[in-house]
C-alpha positions as CSV (number, residue, x, y, z in Angstrom):
1,M,0.0,0.0,-0.1
2,V,1.4,3.5,-0.9
3,A,1.0,6.2,1.4
4,S,-0.3,9.7,0.1
5,P,2.7,11.4,-1.8
6,N,1.9,14.6,0.4
7,R,2.3,13.0,3.6
8,P,5.0,10.2,3.5
9,S,6.0,8.4,6.8
10,V,9.1,9.7,8.7
11,R,9.6,6.1,9.8
12,F,9.4,4.6,6.3
13,R,11.7,7.7,5.0
14,R,14.2,6.6,7.6
15,I,14.1,3.0,6.5
16,G,14.3,4.0,2.7
17,A,17.2,6.3,3.4
18,A,19.3,3.6,4.9
19,L,18.2,1.1,2.1
20,R,19.5,3.7,-0.4
21,Q,22.8,4.1,1.3
22,A,23.2,0.3,1.6
23,R,22.4,0.0,-2.2
24,E,24.8,2.6,-3.0
25,S,27.6,1.2,-0.9
26,R,27.3,-2.1,-2.9
27,G,27.7,-0.2,-6.0
28,L,24.2,-1.0,-7.5
29,T,21.8,1.1,-9.6
30,I,17.9,0.7,-8.7
31,E,17.4,-1.2,-11.8
32,T,20.2,-3.7,-11.0
33,A,19.3,-4.2,-7.4
34,A,15.5,-4.6,-8.5
35,R,16.3,-7.4,-11.0
36,R,18.6,-9.2,-8.7
37,F,16.1,-9.0,-5.7
38,G,13.1,-9.8,-7.7
39,R,11.2,-6.5,-7.5
40,S,10.3,-3.9,-9.8
41,P,12.4,-0.6,-10.0
42,G,9.3,1.3,-9.1
43,W,8.8,-0.6,-5.9
44,M,12.5,-0.1,-4.9
45,S,12.2,3.6,-5.7
46,T,9.1,4.2,-3.6
47,T,10.6,2.3,-0.7
48,E,13.7,4.4,-0.7
49,N,11.8,7.3,-0.7
50,G,9.7,6.4,2.1
51,L,6.4,6.4,0.2
52,Q,5.6,2.8,0.6
53,I,5.1,0.5,3.7
54,I,7.5,-2.4,3.6
55,R,7.0,-5.6,5.6
56,V,9.3,-6.7,8.2
57,D,10.1,-9.9,6.5
58,D,10.8,-8.0,3.1
59,L,13.0,-5.5,4.9
60,A,15.0,-8.4,6.5
61,D,15.6,-10.1,3.2
62,L,16.6,-6.8,1.5
63,L,19.0,-6.1,4.3
64,D,20.6,-9.5,3.8
65,F,20.5,-8.9,0.2
66,Y,22.7,-5.7,0.7
67,R,24.6,-7.5,3.3
68,V,24.0,-5.2,6.0
69,T,25.5,-6.8,9.3
70,D,25.3,-3.9,11.7
71,D,23.3,-5.3,14.5
72,T,22.1,-1.9,15.9
73,L,21.2,-0.5,12.5
74,R,19.2,-3.8,11.6
75,E,17.4,-3.6,15.0
76,S,16.5,0.1,14.4
77,L,15.2,-0.4,11.0
78,L,13.3,-3.7,11.7
79,H,11.7,-2.0,14.8
80,L,10.5,0.9,12.8
81,A,8.9,-1.3,10.1
82,A,7.1,-3.6,12.8
83,R,5.4,-0.2,14.1
84,G,3.1,-0.6,11.0
85,R,0.8,2.4,10.5
86,R,1.4,4.1,13.9
87,K,2.9,7.4,13.7
88,N,4.7,8.0,17.1
89,W,7.5,5.8,18.5
90,E,10.0,5.7,21.3
91,R,13.7,4.9,21.7
92,A,15.3,4.1,25.1
93,Y,18.5,5.7,25.9
94,E,21.7,3.3,25.9
95,G,25.2,3.8,26.9
96,R,26.3,3.2,23.3
97,I,25.5,4.3,19.8
98,S,21.9,3.2,20.0
99,A,18.8,3.0,17.7
100,A,17.7,6.4,19.2
101,A,20.9,7.9,18.2
102,L,20.8,6.6,14.7
103,D,17.2,7.7,14.4
104,L,18.2,11.3,15.4
105,A,21.3,11.4,13.2
106,S,19.1,10.3,10.2
107,L,16.7,13.0,10.7
108,E,19.3,15.7,11.1
109,A,20.9,14.5,7.8
110,D,17.4,14.6,6.1
111,S,16.3,18.1,7.3
112,A,15.9,21.3,5.5
113,E,15.4,22.9,8.9
114,I,16.1,22.0,12.5
115,R,14.8,23.8,15.5
116,T,15.7,23.0,19.0
117,F,14.8,24.1,22.6
118,Q,17.5,23.4,25.3
119,P,16.8,24.9,28.5
120,S,19.8,23.7,30.6
121,L,22.4,22.5,28.2
122,I,24.1,23.5,24.8
123,P,22.5,21.7,21.9
124,G,24.2,18.7,20.8
125,L,25.1,20.0,17.3
126,L,26.9,22.9,18.8
127,Q,28.8,21.2,21.6
128,T,32.5,20.8,21.8
129,A,34.1,17.4,22.2
130,D,35.3,18.3,25.6
131,Y,31.9,19.4,26.7
132,T,30.3,16.4,25.3
133,G,32.9,14.3,27.2
134,A,32.3,16.0,30.3
135,L,28.4,15.4,30.1
136,I,29.2,11.6,29.5
137,A,31.5,11.4,32.4
138,A,28.9,12.8,34.7
139,G,26.4,10.1,33.7
140,L,25.4,7.0,35.6
141,P,27.8,4.2,36.2
142,G,28.6,2.3,33.1
143,A,27.8,5.1,30.8
144,T,31.4,6.0,30.2
145,E,32.6,2.6,28.9
146,N,32.5,3.6,25.3
147,A,32.7,7.4,25.8
148,D,35.3,8.0,23.1
149,E,33.0,6.3,20.5
150,L,29.9,8.4,21.6
151,V,31.9,11.7,21.5
152,T,33.1,10.7,18.1
153,F,29.7,10.0,16.9
154,R,28.3,13.3,18.2
155,M,31.0,15.2,16.6
156,A,30.5,13.3,13.2
157,R,26.7,14.5,13.4
158,Q,27.9,18.0,13.5
159,N,29.0,17.8,10.0
160,V,25.5,18.3,8.8
161,L,25.9,22.1,9.6
162,T,29.0,22.5,7.4
163,R,28.0,20.3,4.4
164,H,27.4,22.1,1.0
165,D,23.7,22.1,1.5
166,P,23.1,22.5,5.2
167,P,19.8,22.9,7.1
168,I,18.5,26.0,8.6
169,F,19.3,25.7,12.2
170,R,17.7,27.7,14.8
171,A,18.4,27.1,18.7
172,I,16.7,28.5,21.6
173,I,19.1,28.1,24.6
174,G,18.2,28.8,28.1
175,E,20.5,31.4,29.8
176,A,21.1,28.8,32.6
177,A,23.1,26.6,30.1
178,L,25.6,29.5,29.9
179,H,26.2,29.4,33.6
180,H,26.1,25.7,34.3
181,Q,29.7,24.6,34.4
182,V,30.1,21.5,32.4
183,G,33.7,20.3,32.9
184,S,36.4,23.0,33.7
185,R,36.4,26.7,33.0
186,T,38.7,26.1,29.9
187,V,36.0,23.7,28.7
188,M,33.3,26.4,29.0
189,E,35.4,29.1,27.4
190,A,36.0,26.9,24.4
191,Q,32.3,26.2,24.3
192,F,31.2,29.8,24.2
193,S,33.8,30.4,21.4
194,R,32.2,27.6,19.5
195,L,28.8,29.2,19.9
196,L,30.1,32.4,18.5
197,E,31.7,30.7,15.7
198,A,28.6,28.7,14.8
199,A,26.4,31.9,15.1
200,S,28.5,33.6,12.2
201,L,27.1,31.0,9.7
202,D,24.2,32.5,7.8
203,H,22.1,29.3,8.3
204,V,22.6,29.1,12.1
205,A,20.5,31.3,14.4
206,L,21.0,31.4,18.2
207,H,18.3,32.8,20.7
208,M,19.0,32.9,24.4
209,L,15.9,32.6,26.8
210,P,16.7,34.9,29.4
211,F,16.4,34.3,33.1
212,S,13.6,37.2,33.0
213,A,11.6,34.9,30.9
214,S,12.0,31.9,33.1
215,A,8.4,31.6,33.7
216,C,8.1,30.2,30.2
217,L,10.1,27.1,31.2
218,W,7.0,25.3,32.4
219,L,5.9,24.9,28.8
220,A,8.1,22.2,27.7
221,G,11.4,20.3,28.4
222,P,14.0,19.9,25.6
223,F,12.8,19.0,22.5
224,D,13.7,19.3,18.6
225,L,11.6,19.9,15.5
226,F,12.9,18.5,12.1
227,S,11.2,19.7,8.9
228,L,12.3,17.2,6.3
229,R,13.3,17.8,2.6
230,P,10.9,16.7,-0.2
231,P,9.2,14.4,-0.9
232,G,6.2,15.7,1.1
233,R,5.9,18.3,3.7
234,L,6.8,16.5,6.8
235,T,8.0,17.8,10.3
236,V,8.6,15.3,13.3
237,S,9.2,16.4,16.8
238,V,11.6,14.6,19.2
239,V,10.9,15.1,22.9
240,E,13.6,14.1,25.5
241,H,12.6,12.1,28.7
242,F,14.6,10.8,31.4
243,T,15.0,7.3,29.8
244,Q,14.0,7.6,26.3
245,N,13.3,10.0,23.3
246,S,9.7,10.2,21.9
247,F,9.5,10.6,18.2
248,V,6.3,12.5,17.3
249,E,4.8,12.4,13.9
250,A,1.2,12.7,14.6
251,E,0.2,16.2,12.9
252,Q,-1.8,17.6,15.6
253,E,0.8,16.8,18.3
254,V,3.5,18.2,16.1
255,A,1.5,21.5,15.6
256,T,1.4,22.0,19.3
257,H,5.1,21.6,19.5
258,E,5.6,24.2,16.8
259,Q,3.3,26.5,18.5
260,I,5.2,26.2,21.9
261,F,8.5,26.8,19.9
262,D,7.1,29.9,18.4
263,H,6.0,31.1,21.8
264,L,9.4,30.6,23.3
265,L,11.2,32.2,20.5
266,A,9.0,35.3,21.0
267,A,10.0,35.3,24.6
268,A,13.8,34.9,23.7
269,L,16.4,37.5,22.8
270,N,17.1,38.3,19.3
271,E,20.3,37.0,17.6
272,S,22.3,40.1,18.2
273,R,21.5,40.4,21.8
274,S,21.9,36.7,22.4
275,L,25.4,37.0,21.2
276,D,26.1,39.9,23.4
277,V,25.2,37.8,26.4
278,I,27.5,35.1,25.4
279,E,30.3,37.5,24.6
280,R,29.9,39.0,28.0
281,I,30.0,35.8,29.9
282,L,33.0,34.7,27.9
283,S,34.9,38.1,28.8
284,E,33.9,37.6,32.5
285,S,35.2,34.0,32.7
């Protein structure tokens, strides 16, 4: 069954993007892959574009055909396929590069615009390696077992902001995030410099939610909005909880999250005043 071309599924776009990457890594065209796998080129194309529901068994066979052996990636894709027609899904946090991290990275790579609200921490796409490492080191016991791999993965995700066709990135950062010391003072100084460097990019906009607007913090915890590239007009919200991420695709829920983001943005400082705050704190450190 083919979904509406105006409303493809985020989950099946995620699956399709992974299948396209797997096919291309094998050096196969759609026509060649379709002939060898026993499906039509049209079926392969709509599957790769997320416009068609794929059964779990078919997906497993296709992953085998492409020789995809990464257990985490396979688990992630098969889990999404098993969710059927349901729009929203959840991912548990794990002390490794988990399915949640792969889903998030896929959304970042496929976005035309990324909006994020982070009341207490610097957004992941703007963190320095030392800042990320200090966060991981402060986690629960066992969370640091593959800390270097987790830091490397997050730094690799940041390449989305420096590629030739980057998404628009708009961040609302609580002023408290600038005063919470993560790691040493030197780590924080480097982190402030990183924020100023990122803000110089035309497609990056930083907004501080000042202490004077703290009453707005009751509206939401950390969340991201990803507006994906065509086909279709599609936005997904990712809400951070204590032990998992919730991926929200239901239109009405996403619309509410967008309304909250716009409300927070209206309460935040403009870009110029936000950078003034960062520069002031950096000069005082």
